[in-house]
N, C-alpha and C positions, 0 to 999 in steps of 0.2 A: 695502325698499331698504337696502342696506348703507351704513353711515357710515364714511368714511375719516378717519383721524386723522393729524395731523402728528407727526413724531418728538418734538416738544416736548410735545404732548398725551399721547403714549404714556408719556413719561418722568414726566409729572405723574401720570398714572393709576397707573403702577406704584408711584410713591412713596406715593400715597394708599393703594394696596392694602397695601403693607408696613406703613404706620402703622396703618391701620384693622384689619388682621389682628390685631395685638397688642391693640388696644383692644377689638375684638369678642370676642376669645378671653377677655379678662379679664372682660368684662361679660356674656358668654354671650348677646349680642344676636343677633337674627335678621337674616338678610341682606335680607329684604324692607324692613325699617326702614332698613338701611344704604343700599340702592339708592334708597329714597324720599328720604333725606337728600341724595342726590346729584342730586335733581331729577327722578328717573325716576318714571313712573306705571306702573300695572299693565299698561296696554296696550302699553307699550314692549317688554315681554317676551311677554306673553300674546296680544297682538293684540286685535282686536275680537270674536273668537268668543265666543258665549255658549252653553252654560256655558263657563267658562274651561277650557282644556286645559293639561296639563303642558307645561312649557317644554323643548324639546329642546336638547341641548348645542350644536347649530349656532347657536342664538340667543346663547348665552354667548360663542361665538367671534367674534361681531360686535364685541364690546368687549374681550374678554380673549384674549391670545395665549398658547397653551399652552407654546410653546417659551421665551418670555420668562419665564413663570411658573416653568417647570422650572429655568431658569438662576438665578432669584432664590432658589430653595430647594435649590440643588445641594449645600450644605453640611449639610443636614438629616441627622441620624443616627437610626437605623442605615442608612437609605436615603432617597433622594429620592422622596417620594410623588407628585411630578408628572412623574417620568421613571422608570418602574418596568419590571421585566422582563415584566410581563403585558401592559401596554398602551402602553409607551413614554411619549410625551407626550400621548397621546390617550385617557387615562382619562376616562370620562364624568363631568363635573363634578358631576352630580346624585348620584353614589354617596356623596359626602361632604358636599357643600355643599347644604343645604336652605334654601329661601327662607322658608317659612312655619312651620318648626319648627326645633328646635335641630339643628345640623349634627352629623355623626358621623364617627368614624374607621373608614371602610369596611375598611381594611387589617387592623384588629385582629380582624376576624372569623376570620381564619386565622393571623395573625401577632401573637400576644399581646404580644410585646416592642415592637411598633411603637406607642408611646404618643404619637402626634402630636396636637397641639392644633389643632383644626379650627375656623376662623371660620365 
């Protein structure tokens, strides 16, 4: 079941994302710990299936708006990683953001000068 959020909840979530992105990048924390700190459990993303399956991007979109995220990173240089020429605003979140291991800069595999800090 999809959860709908009010504009105030979205603003609060985006504010937390911006603040936590800096904190996580500095601490090299993993996103599973961040999500747990927000009161989420494993089943919130993985469901009840056993063994647990990889979480598809569509699950991320229940809480995260890719267009709002792209807008919040629009001044990133040399290009906006959340609105790019390959996937527009629909790049699979899992390319960069890993929950149970350190995240990575997927773009740098081809674009060596794209030194993005990835929470």
